[in-house]
Biopython code that builds the backbone (N, CA, C, O; Angstrom):
import numpy as np
from Bio.PDB.StructureBuilder import StructureBuilder

atoms = [
    (1, "MET", "N", (0.822, -1.194, 0.002)),
    (1, "MET", "CA", (0.000, -0.001, -0.002)),
    (1, "MET", "C", (0.868, 1.269, 0.003)),
    (1, "MET", "O", (0.549, 2.257, -0.659)),
    (2, "MET", "N", (1.974, 1.219, 0.768)),
    (2, "MET", "CA", (2.849, 2.399, 0.808)),
    (2, "MET", "C", (3.411, 2.697, -0.580)),
    (2, "MET", "O", (3.504, 3.856, -0.983)),
    (3, "LEU", "N", (3.777, 1.664, -1.294)),
    (3, "LEU", "CA", (4.295, 1.851, -2.649)),
    (3, "LEU", "C", (3.241, 2.514, -3.530)),
    (3, "LEU", "O", (3.559, 3.409, -4.314)),
    (4, "GLY", "N", (1.996, 2.083, -3.406)),
    (4, "GLY", "CA", (0.919, 2.681, -4.182)),
    (4, "GLY", "C", (0.718, 4.147, -3.853)),
    (4, "GLY", "O", (0.530, 4.970, -4.749)),
    (5, "ILE", "N", (0.758, 4.476, -2.566)),
    (5, "ILE", "CA", (0.603, 5.879, -2.156)),
    (5, "ILE", "C", (1.738, 6.728, -2.721)),
    (5, "ILE", "O", (1.508, 7.811, -3.259)),
    (6, "TYR", "N", (2.953, 6.228, -2.594)),
    (6, "TYR", "CA", (4.099, 6.996, -3.088)),
    (6, "TYR", "C", (4.075, 7.143, -4.602)),
    (6, "TYR", "O", (4.427, 8.197, -5.130)),
    (7, "GLU", "N", (3.663, 6.095, -5.301)),
    (7, "GLU", "CA", (3.593, 6.153, -6.758)),
    (7, "GLU", "C", (2.512, 7.147, -7.203)),
    (7, "GLU", "O", (2.749, 7.973, -8.085)),
    (8, "ASP", "N", (1.339, 7.064, -6.595)),
    (8, "ASP", "CA", (0.217, 7.916, -7.000)),
    (8, "ASP", "C", (0.387, 9.376, -6.618)),
    (8, "ASP", "O", (-0.202, 10.251, -7.252)),
    (9, "THR", "N", (1.185, 9.657, -5.589)),
    (9, "THR", "CA", (1.327, 11.030, -5.096)),
    (9, "THR", "C", (2.686, 11.646, -5.417)),
    (9, "THR", "O", (2.996, 12.745, -4.957)),
    (10, "GLY", "N", (3.498, 10.940, -6.208)),
    (10, "GLY", "CA", (4.842, 11.460, -6.496)),
    (10, "GLY", "C", (5.645, 11.605, -5.226)),
    (10, "GLY", "O", (6.248, 12.648, -4.969)),
    (11, "SER", "N", (5.648, 10.544, -4.431)),
    (11, "SER", "CA", (6.326, 10.541, -3.122)),
    (11, "SER", "C", (5.785, 11.639, -2.210)),
    (11, "SER", "O", (6.533, 12.327, -1.517)),
    (12, "LEU", "N", (4.472, 11.778, -2.235)),
    (12, "LEU", "CA", (3.722, 12.743, -1.429)),
    (12, "LEU", "C", (4.025, 14.182, -1.831)),
    (12, "LEU", "O", (3.870, 15.098, -1.024)),
    (13, "GLY", "N", (4.458, 14.388, -3.083)),
    (13, "GLY", "CA", (4.828, 15.724, -3.513)),
    (13, "GLY", "C", (3.945, 16.337, -4.585)),
    (13, "GLY", "O", (4.107, 17.518, -4.892)),
    (14, "PHE", "N", (3.015, 15.583, -5.170)),
    (14, "PHE", "CA", (2.145, 16.153, -6.194)),
    (14, "PHE", "C", (1.156, 17.130, -5.556)),
    (14, "PHE", "O", (0.762, 16.934, -4.406)),
    (15, "PRO", "N", (0.753, 18.164, -6.269)),
    (15, "PRO", "CA", (-0.226, 19.114, -5.728)),
    (15, "PRO", "C", (-1.565, 18.445, -5.368)),
    (15, "PRO", "O", (-2.307, 18.953, -4.527)),
    (16, "SER", "N", (-1.863, 17.328, -5.994)),
    (16, "SER", "CA", (-3.126, 16.635, -5.718)),
    (16, "SER", "C", (-3.055, 15.760, -4.452)),
    (16, "SER", "O", (-4.056, 15.158, -4.065)),
    (17, "THR", "N", (-1.881, 15.687, -3.807)),
    (17, "THR", "CA", (-1.727, 14.909, -2.582)),
    (17, "THR", "C", (-2.621, 15.499, -1.503)),
    (17, "THR", "O", (-2.685, 16.715, -1.322)),
    (18, "THR", "N", (-3.310, 14.611, -0.788)),
    (18, "THR", "CA", (-4.263, 15.062, 0.232)),
    (18, "THR", "C", (-3.780, 14.726, 1.639)),
    (18, "THR", "O", (-2.826, 13.971, 1.826)),
    (19, "VAL", "N", (-4.452, 15.298, 2.606)),
    (19, "VAL", "CA", (-4.180, 14.976, 4.001)),
    (19, "VAL", "C", (-4.403, 13.483, 4.229)),
    (19, "VAL", "O", (-3.653, 12.850, 4.972)),
    (20, "ASP", "N", (-5.419, 12.923, 3.600)),
    (20, "ASP", "CA", (-5.678, 11.489, 3.742)),
    (20, "ASP", "C", (-4.509, 10.648, 3.257)),
    (20, "ASP", "O", (-4.224, 9.599, 3.835)),
    (21, "ASP", "N", (-3.822, 11.092, 2.196)),
    (21, "ASP", "CA", (-2.632, 10.378, 1.734)),
    (21, "ASP", "C", (-1.565, 10.367, 2.824)),
    (21, "ASP", "O", (-0.951, 9.334, 3.092)),
    (22, "TYR", "N", (-1.351, 11.515, 3.445)),
    (22, "TYR", "CA", (-0.368, 11.585, 4.522)),
    (22, "TYR", "C", (-0.777, 10.750, 5.728)),
    (22, "TYR", "O", (0.057, 10.072, 6.329)),
    (23, "LEU", "N", (-2.058, 10.797, 6.084)),
    (23, "LEU", "CA", (-2.525, 10.011, 7.224)),
    (23, "LEU", "C", (-2.380, 8.517, 6.968)),
    (23, "LEU", "O", (-1.974, 7.762, 7.852)),
    (24, "ALA", "N", (-2.718, 8.093, 5.740)),
    (24, "ALA", "CA", (-2.569, 6.675, 5.402)),
    (24, "ALA", "C", (-1.100, 6.265, 5.449)),
    (24, "ALA", "O", (-0.763, 5.200, 5.966)),
    (25, "ALA", "N", (-0.226, 7.116, 4.907)),
    (25, "ALA", "CA", (1.215, 6.809, 4.928)),
    (25, "ALA", "C", (1.731, 6.748, 6.371)),
    (25, "ALA", "O", (2.530, 5.875, 6.710)),
    (26, "ALA", "N", (1.279, 7.664, 7.206)),
    (26, "ALA", "CA", (1.703, 7.666, 8.611)),
    (26, "ALA", "C", (1.233, 6.394, 9.312)),
    (26, "ALA", "O", (1.975, 5.799, 10.094)),
    (27, "HIS", "N", (0.024, 5.990, 9.035)),
    (27, "HIS", "CA", (-0.484, 4.758, 9.650)),
    (27, "HIS", "C", (0.337, 3.552, 9.185)),
    (27, "HIS", "O", (0.702, 2.698, 9.993)),
    (28, "LEU", "N", (0.621, 3.486, 7.904)),
    (28, "LEU", "CA", (1.402, 2.364, 7.384)),
    (28, "LEU", "C", (2.800, 2.347, 8.009)),
    (28, "LEU", "O", (3.328, 1.280, 8.320)),
    (29, "LEU", "N", (3.391, 3.513, 8.190)),
    (29, "LEU", "CA", (4.702, 3.582, 8.852)),
    (29, "LEU", "C", (4.612, 3.069, 10.284)),
    (29, "LEU", "O", (5.494, 2.349, 10.751)),
    (30, "SER", "N", (3.545, 3.442, 10.970)),
    (30, "SER", "CA", (3.395, 2.982, 12.357)),
    (30, "SER", "C", (3.169, 1.475, 12.437)),
    (30, "SER", "O", (3.391, 0.860, 13.480)),
    (31, "CYS", "N", (2.725, 0.887, 11.324)),
    (31, "CYS", "CA", (2.510, -0.568, 11.270)),
    (31, "CYS", "C", (3.753, -1.304, 10.760)),
    (31, "CYS", "O", (3.737, -2.529, 10.632)),
    (32, "GLY", "N", (4.819, -0.570, 10.470)),
    (32, "GLY", "CA", (6.058, -1.221, 10.084)),
    (32, "GLY", "C", (6.478, -1.089, 8.636)),
    (32, "GLY", "O", (7.445, -1.726, 8.218)),
    (33, "ALA", "N", (5.768, -0.267, 7.848)),
    (33, "ALA", "CA", (6.195, -0.051, 6.460)),
    (33, "ALA", "C", (7.615, 0.505, 6.457)),
    (33, "ALA", "O", (7.979, 1.299, 7.325)),
    (34, "LYS", "N", (8.406, 0.091, 5.491)),
    (34, "LYS", "CA", (9.814, 0.503, 5.401)),
    (34, "LYS", "C", (10.023, 1.408, 4.191)),
    (34, "LYS", "O", (9.917, 0.960, 3.049)),
    (35, "LEU", "N", (10.318, 2.672, 4.442)),
    (35, "LEU", "CA", (10.524, 3.611, 3.337)),
    (35, "LEU", "C", (11.759, 3.253, 2.513)),
    (35, "LEU", "O", (11.820, 3.582, 1.329)),
    (36, "THR", "N", (12.732, 2.593, 3.112)),
    (36, "THR", "CA", (13.906, 2.194, 2.335)),
    (36, "THR", "C", (13.509, 1.199, 1.247)),
    (36, "THR", "O", (14.047, 1.238, 0.140)),
    (37, "GLN", "N", (12.580, 0.319, 1.557)),
    (37, "GLN", "CA", (12.123, -0.643, 0.547)),
    (37, "GLN", "C", (11.339, 0.062, -0.548)),
    (37, "GLN", "O", (11.494, -0.260, -1.726)),
    (38, "VAL", "N", (10.501, 1.020, -0.172)),
    (38, "VAL", "CA", (9.747, 1.796, -1.159)),
    (38, "VAL", "C", (10.708, 2.539, -2.062)),
    (38, "VAL", "O", (10.557, 2.529, -3.284)),
    (39, "SER", "N", (11.694, 3.180, -1.466)),
    (39, "SER", "CA", (12.659, 3.937, -2.242)),
    (39, "SER", "C", (13.493, 3.053, -3.156)),
    (39, "SER", "O", (13.813, 3.448, -4.277)),
    (40, "ASP", "N", (13.848, 1.858, -2.687)),
    (40, "ASP", "CA", (14.593, 0.925, -3.537)),
    (40, "ASP", "C", (13.783, 0.516, -4.757)),
    (40, "ASP", "O", (14.320, 0.414, -5.860)),
    (41, "ILE", "N", (12.498, 0.284, -4.560)),
    (41, "ILE", "CA", (11.647, -0.146, -5.671)),
    (41, "ILE", "C", (11.391, 1.021, -6.621)),
    (41, "ILE", "O", (11.478, 0.854, -7.837)),
    (42, "LEU", "N", (11.076, 2.200, -6.082)),
    (42, "LEU", "CA", (10.770, 3.346, -6.932)),
    (42, "LEU", "C", (12.003, 3.870, -7.662)),
    (42, "LEU", "O", (11.876, 4.509, -8.706)),
    (43, "ALA", "N", (13.186, 3.608, -7.130)),
    (43, "ALA", "CA", (14.418, 4.057, -7.781)),
    (43, "ALA", "C", (14.667, 3.271, -9.061)),
    (43, "ALA", "O", (15.412, 3.721, -9.932)),
    (44, "LYS", "N", (14.053, 2.110, -9.180)),
    (44, "LYS", "CA", (14.193, 1.279, -10.367)),
    (44, "LYS", "C", (12.961, 1.480, -11.230)),
    (44, "LYS", "O", (11.891, 1.845, -10.742)),
    (45, "ASP", "N", (13.132, 1.237, -12.506)),
    (45, "ASP", "CA", (11.978, 1.303, -13.394)),
    (45, "ASP", "C", (11.057, 0.128, -13.104)),
    (45, "ASP", "O", (11.492, -1.023, -13.058)),
    (46, "LEU", "N", (9.791, 0.430, -12.911)),
    (46, "LEU", "CA", (8.811, -0.634, -12.721)),
    (46, "LEU", "C", (8.410, -1.196, -14.079)),
    (46, "LEU", "O", (8.387, -0.485, -15.084)),
    (47, "THR", "N", (8.098, -2.475, -14.084)),
    (47, "THR", "CA", (7.587, -3.075, -15.319)),
    (47, "THR", "C", (6.165, -2.591, -15.532)),
    (47, "THR", "O", (5.535, -2.085, -14.603)),
    (48, "SER", "N", (5.661, -2.740, -16.725)),
    (48, "SER", "CA", (4.289, -2.326, -16.997)),
    (48, "SER", "C", (3.310, -3.124, -16.144)),
    (48, "SER", "O", (2.277, -2.594, -15.736)),
    (49, "GLY", "N", (3.617, -4.382, -15.869)),
    (49, "GLY", "CA", (2.766, -5.203, -15.006)),
    (49, "GLY", "C", (2.732, -4.688, -13.584)),
    (49, "GLY", "O", (1.677, -4.681, -12.949)),
    (50, "GLN", "N", (3.891, -4.252, -13.069)),
    (50, "GLN", "CA", (3.953, -3.707, -11.719)),
    (50, "GLN", "C", (3.202, -2.390, -11.619)),
    (50, "GLN", "O", (2.499, -2.142, -10.640)),
    (51, "ILE", "N", (3.350, -1.553, -12.627)),
    (51, "ILE", "CA", (2.626, -0.285, -12.652)),
    (51, "ILE", "C", (1.124, -0.533, -12.703)),
    (51, "ILE", "O", (0.354, 0.120, -11.999)),
    (52, "SER", "N", (0.721, -1.470, -13.531)),
    (52, "SER", "CA", (-0.697, -1.825, -13.639)),
    (52, "SER", "C", (-1.234, -2.331, -12.305)),
    (52, "SER", "O", (-2.342, -1.979, -11.900)),
    (53, "CYS", "N", (-0.449, -3.151, -11.631)),
    (53, "CYS", "CA", (-0.859, -3.682, -10.322)),
    (53, "CYS", "C", (-1.019, -2.559, -9.315)),
    (53, "CYS", "O", (-2.010, -2.524, -8.586)),
    (54, "CYS", "N", (-0.062, -1.639, -9.261)),
    (54, "CYS", "CA", (-0.144, -0.509, -8.333)),
    (54, "CYS", "C", (-1.370, 0.345, -8.632)),
    (54, "CYS", "O", (-2.092, 0.756, -7.724)),
    (55, "THR", "N", (-1.590, 0.602, -9.902)),
    (55, "THR", "CA", (-2.725, 1.424, -10.307)),
    (55, "THR", "C", (-4.039, 0.751, -9.925)),
    (55, "THR", "O", (-4.935, 1.388, -9.370)),
    (56, "THR", "N", (-4.145, -0.529, -10.225)),
    (56, "THR", "CA", (-5.365, -1.273, -9.907)),
    (56, "THR", "C", (-5.601, -1.319, -8.408)),
    (56, "THR", "O", (-6.720, -1.088, -7.950)),
    (57, "CYS", "N", (-4.562, -1.613, -7.638)),
    (57, "CYS", "CA", (-4.706, -1.681, -6.176)),
    (57, "CYS", "C", (-5.120, -0.334, -5.602)),
    (57, "CYS", "O", (-5.988, -0.265, -4.732)),
    (58, "SER", "N", (-4.504, 0.730, -6.085)),
    (58, "SER", "CA", (-4.811, 2.054, -5.570)),
    (58, "SER", "C", (-6.228, 2.478, -5.947)),
    (58, "SER", "O", (-6.956, 3.044, -5.131)),
    (59, "ARG", "N", (-6.604, 2.203, -7.175)),
    (59, "ARG", "CA", (-7.917, 2.622, -7.669)),
    (59, "ARG", "C", (-9.040, 1.834, -7.018)),
    (59, "ARG", "O", (-10.083, 2.387, -6.669)),
    (60, "ASP", "N", (-8.815, 0.545, -6.859)),
    (60, "ASP", "CA", (-9.880, -0.326, -6.375)),
    (60, "ASP", "C", (-9.901, -0.522, -4.870)),
    (60, "ASP", "O", (-10.817, -1.143, -4.331)),
    (61, "ALA", "N", (-8.899, 0.005, -4.197)),
    (61, "ALA", "CA", (-8.811, -0.230, -2.753)),
    (61, "ALA", "C", (-9.921, 0.494, -2.018)),
    (61, "ALA", "O", (-10.101, 1.704, -2.161)),
    (62, "GLU", "N", (-10.648, -0.255, -1.244)),
    (62, "GLU", "CA", (-11.601, 0.316, -0.310)),
    (62, "GLU", "C", (-11.280, -0.349, 1.009)),
    (62, "GLU", "O", (-11.454, -1.558, 1.167)),
    (63, "TYR", "N", (-10.813, 0.442, 1.952)),
    (63, "TYR", "CA", (-10.373, -0.160, 3.199)),
    (63, "TYR", "C", (-10.669, 0.777, 4.346)),
    (63, "TYR", "O", (-10.911, 1.969, 4.161)),
    (64, "THR", "N", (-10.646, 0.226, 5.495)),
    (64, "THR", "CA", (-10.875, 1.001, 6.710)),
    (64, "THR", "C", (-9.695, 0.799, 7.631)),
    (64, "THR", "O", (-9.284, -0.333, 7.884)),
    (65, "ILE", "N", (-9.151, 1.887, 8.131)),
    (65, "ILE", "CA", (-8.052, 1.832, 9.077)),
    (65, "ILE", "C", (-8.550, 2.476, 10.369)),
    (65, "ILE", "O", (-8.899, 3.655, 10.412)),
    (66, "ARG", "N", (-8.568, 1.667, 11.403)),
    (66, "ARG", "CA", (-9.031, 2.146, 12.722)),
    (66, "ARG", "C", (-10.373, 2.848, 12.635)),
    (66, "ARG", "O", (-10.586, 3.884, 13.266)),
    (67, "GLY", "N", (-11.266, 2.284, 11.858)),
    (67, "GLY", "CA", (-12.619, 2.826, 11.757)),
    (67, "GLY", "C", (-12.774, 4.006, 10.832)),
    (67, "GLY", "O", (-13.871, 4.550, 10.707)),
    (68, "ILE", "N", (-11.693, 4.422, 10.173)),
    (68, "ILE", "CA", (-11.761, 5.556, 9.248)),
    (68, "ILE", "C", (-11.778, 4.991, 7.838)),
    (68, "ILE", "O", (-10.889, 4.231, 7.455)),
    (69, "GLU", "N", (-12.787, 5.362, 7.070)),
    (69, "GLU", "CA", (-12.841, 4.915, 5.686)),
    (69, "GLU", "C", (-11.994, 5.839, 4.834)),
    (69, "GLU", "O", (-12.097, 7.060, 4.952)),
    (70, "TRP", "N", (-11.159, 5.272, 3.979)),
    (70, "TRP", "CA", (-10.281, 6.046, 3.090)),
    (70, "TRP", "C", (-10.764, 5.941, 1.691)),
    (70, "TRP", "O", (-10.164, 6.521, 0.785)),
]
sb = StructureBuilder()
sb.init_structure("model")
sb.init_model(0)
sb.init_chain("A")
sb.init_seg("    ")
for serial, (resi, resn, name, xyz) in enumerate(atoms, 1):
    if name == "N":
        sb.init_residue(resn, " ", resi, " ")
    sb.init_atom(name, np.array(xyz, "f"), 0.0, 1.0, " ", f" {name:<3s}", serial, name[0])
structure = sb.get_structure()
């Protein structure tokens, strides 16, 4: 999920990045997400299949974290 957030938000730097993106990333970090792994993957070119997977997961994800719907 962290990879999807970083990919969709330009590492949380796109103007379209929302507070919810930051809150979701913060929650994932508190659950043990590793930014070094995200950075290692994003530093390399993703295959079209990997990009498609990230896009699909991000677009279709409906989840609740601690009772908050994202």
